[in-house]
C-alpha positions in Angstrom: -7.3 -20.4 -17.3 -4.7 -20.7 -14.5 -1.2 -21.8 -15.5 1.3 -23.7 -13.5 4.1 -21.8 -15.1 3.8 -18.0 -15.3 6.6 -15.7 -16.2 6.7 -12.3 -14.5 9.1 -9.4 -14.2 9.3 -6.1 -12.5 11.3 -3.4 -14.2 12.3 -0.1 -12.7 12.4 3.2 -14.6 14.8 6.0 -13.8 13.9 9.3 -12.4 11.6 10.1 -9.5 8.9 7.8 -10.8 9.6 4.1 -11.0 7.6 1.8 -13.1 7.1 -1.9 -12.3 6.3 -3.8 -15.3 6.0 -7.4 -16.3 7.1 -6.4 -19.8 10.4 -5.1 -18.4 10.0 -1.9 -20.3 11.3 1.4 -19.0 8.8 4.2 -19.0 11.3 7.0 -18.5 15.1 7.4 -19.2 17.4 4.8 -17.6 19.8 7.5 -16.5 18.9 10.8 -14.9 21.4 13.3 -13.6 21.4 16.6 -11.8 22.3 19.6 -13.8 25.9 20.8 -13.5 26.4 23.1 -10.5 23.1 22.1 -8.9 22.6 20.7 -5.5 20.7 17.5 -4.9 20.6 13.8 -5.6 19.9 12.0 -8.8 19.8 8.5 -10.2 22.8 7.5 -12.2 22.0 3.8 -12.9 19.0 1.6 -12.5 18.8 -2.1 -13.0 15.4 -3.8 -13.4 13.9 -6.3 -11.0 13.3 -9.5 -12.8 11.5 -12.4 -11.1 11.9 -14.9 -13.9 9.7 -17.9 -14.4 6.9 -18.2 -11.8 5.4 -21.6 -10.9 2.2 -21.1 -9.0 2.5 -24.7 -7.7 5.9 -24.0 -6.1 6.1 -23.6 -2.3 9.1 -21.3 -2.6 8.8 -17.6 -3.1 10.7 -15.9 -5.9 13.4 -13.5 -4.8 15.4 -10.9 -6.7 17.3 -7.7 -6.2 17.9 -4.4 -8.0 20.8 -2.0 -7.5 20.4 1.7 -8.0 23.4 4.1 -8.3 22.8 7.6 -7.0 25.0 10.6 -6.7 24.5 13.7 -4.6 26.2 17.0 -5.4 26.6 20.2 -3.5 25.2 18.8 -0.3 28.6 18.1 1.5 28.7 15.1 3.8 25.0 14.6 4.3 22.4 11.9 4.5 20.3 11.0 1.5 16.9 9.5 2.1 15.8 7.0 -0.7 12.1 6.3 -0.2 9.3 4.6 -2.2 5.6 5.2 -2.4 2.8 2.7 -2.2 1.6 0.3 -5.0 -0.4 2.2 -7.6 -2.6 -0.9 -7.9 -3.6 -1.1 -4.2 -2.5 2.3 -2.8 -0.8 0.4 0.0 2.8 -0.3 1.1 2.0 -3.6 2.9 -0.1 -5.0 0.0 1.8 -4.3 -3.2 0.4 -5.9 -6.3 0.9 -6.0 -10.0 -2.2 -5.8 -12.2 -2.6 -8.4 -15.0 -5.1 -9.7 -17.5 -8.8 -10.0 -16.6 -8.2 -8.2 -13.3 -5.8 -10.9 -12.1 -3.2 -9.6 -9.6 0.2 -10.9 -8.2 1.4 -9.9 -4.8 5.0 -8.8 -4.3 7.0 -6.8 -1.8 10.1 -4.5 -1.8 12.5 -4.6 1.2 15.4 -2.6 2.5 17.4 -5.6 3.8 18.5 -9.0 2.5 16.5 -10.8 5.1 13.4 -9.3 3.5 12.0 -8.2 6.9 11.9 -4.4 6.5 9.4 -3.1 4.0 10.8 -0.3 1.8 8.6 2.8 2.0 8.6 6.4 3.3 8.6 5.7 7.0 4.9 5.5 7.4 2.7 2.3 7.7 5.5 0.2 9.2 7.9 1.0 6.4 11.4 2.4 6.3 13.3 4.5 3.7 16.9 3.7 3.0 19.3 6.3 4.4 22.8 6.6 3.1 25.6 9.1 3.9 26.5 11.0 0.7 29.7 12.9 0.1 29.5 13.5 -3.7 30.6 10.0 -4.6 28.5 7.5 -6.4 26.5 5.2 -4.0 25.0 1.9 -4.8 21.7 1.0 -3.1 20.3 -2.5 -3.3 16.6 -3.1 -2.9 15.3 -6.6 -2.3 12.1 -8.0 -3.8 10.0 -11.1 -3.2 6.9 -12.6 -4.8 5.1 -15.0 -2.5 4.6 -18.6 -3.5 1.4 -20.3 -4.5 -0.4 -17.4 -6.2 -3.0 -18.4 -8.8 -2.9 -15.9 -11.6 -3.8 -15.6 -15.3 -1.1 -15.9 -17.9 0.0 -12.5 -19.2 1.7 -9.3 -18.4 1.5 -7.6 -15.0 2.4 -4.0 -14.0 2.6 -1.6 -11.1 4.1 1.8 -10.6 6.0 3.1 -7.6 7.0 6.7 -7.0 10.6 6.9 -5.7 12.1 10.0 -4.0 15.7 10.9 -3.1 16.2 13.8 -0.7 19.5 15.0 0.6 
């Protein structure tokens, strides 16, 4: 049965694998740091995406953001590339979906900019990673999300998994 009010969420897990879940549960630790004396980048803080109540009769898309805090050590003043993989449900960057009950799916997208016009990815298939200059300080990176309007879906929990990579 389709419902006019469906609540959905996407939660992000820390580390190099990121879980998107309608249950807003973290599948790995919320904080991951590089070992002392090592070189590289690590997540310090992750905040979940949460779309809130979804009304499939609404003509407005749902939008939200999540901010990640990273820190790179031992790399000097260098660029860090923060990229995402495709949807585990579809295997695609341009058609990200969360899987729900009875095979039902909800489309969503992740973006690098607030205008939600540049799809976040690894630089392939018309996507772009987020590149930031790192100098050992903490850096906040905001990722923008949108769930299109007027999607008919079953009531229940939806999930997707995205692999995230940070390279100095």
